[in-house]
N, C-alpha and C positions, 0 to 999 in steps of 0.2 A: 137622762134624756140626750138624744143625739142632737147636736147643733152644729151647723155648718154656716159660717158667716163670711160671705164674699165681700171684697172691697177692691178699689182700684180702677173701676170703670170710669168712663167719661167720654167727652167729645174730642176727637183727634182728626187731623187732616190725613188724607191718603198718603202713605209712606211713613206715617208716624209710628210710634211705639207706645205701648201700655204694659204695665205689669199688674196682673191681677193676683190677689192673695185670698186664701180661704183658711180661716182659723177654725179649727175643729175642736169640739169638746164633748164630753159626755160618754166617751168610749176610748178604748185603747188604740190610739191612732196607728201606732206602729204595726198593728196586726192586719191592716186593710190596705189593699189596692185603692187608689184614689183616681178620680176622673174629673175631667172638665167636659161640659156639654154646653151647647148654645141653642137658643130658639129665636129665630127671626120672626118678624110679624107675619102672621097667617100660615106659619110653617110649623112642623113638628120638632120635637127635641132631637138635636143632631149631636152625635158624639164627636168630640174634638180631639181629646188626648187622654192618656192614662199612664200611670206609673206604678211600678212594683212596689213592694213593701219597703225594701232597702233603697230604692231609687235608681237601681242599676239598669232596669229595663224600662224603656218608654215606648209608647205607641202614638201614632199621629194619623189623623184623617189626611187623605191625599191633598184636600184643599188647603191645609195649613202646614203641610210638611215643608221643612226648610225656613219657615218664617216664625213658627211658635216653638217655645221650649218649655216643657213641664219639668218642675223640680219639687222637692219636698224637704222640709227640715223636721225631722222626727223629734228632736229636742224641743221645738216650738210648736208642734202639732199643727203645722201649717204646710199647705201645698200652694204652689205658685204657677202662674202661666205667663211667661214673657212672650209678648206678642210684638213682632217687628214687621215693618213694611205692610202695614195694615191697608186693607182694601175696602171700598164701600160694601162689598158683599160679606165682610166680616161683621157688619152691624147686626147686633142681636143682644139678647139678655144672656149672660154667661152664668152657668150654674156649676157649683162644686157638687160632686156626686160621690156617695159611698155606697158600697153594696149592702144589701141587707144583712148578709153573713160573711164572715171573714174568709171562708173557704171559696168564695166566688172570686176567681182570678181571671176572668175573661178579659181579653184585650179591649173589646168594645163595651158599650154600655151594659151594665149588669141589670137584672130585673128579677126580683124586686129590688128597690133601692131607696136611698134617702137623697134629698137634694136641698140645697140652701134656698135662700129667697132671691138670689140672683143679683147681678150687677150689670147695668146697662152700658154697653160699648156702642158708640155711634162714631162712624167713619165718614166724614163728609167735609167738603170745602167750607 
């Protein structure tokens, strides 16, 4: 069974930082591109970032480029999202996403896909 468990969310002031983690299990992690996506209240799922199998290639939405960094540790079956200089518009539930099949290597959100239960990030004074 595919499991993606996000952690690390919370309440942070504008300009602050958070590091999200996604622990993966139930599949061969090293075979899959991995993604982060987010969903703000009343909005659809938005692609944030993605990372290649070995971690050498990364992609970012324009809204987070230069502020967020995606990385992965294949030995720990974990993908991370370091978020710096957070803004109120970054407030959302953040999800870890895996493509349905390993050959899906699109830079943006794959479909179909699996996603975790999400972790809430709130940026506010």
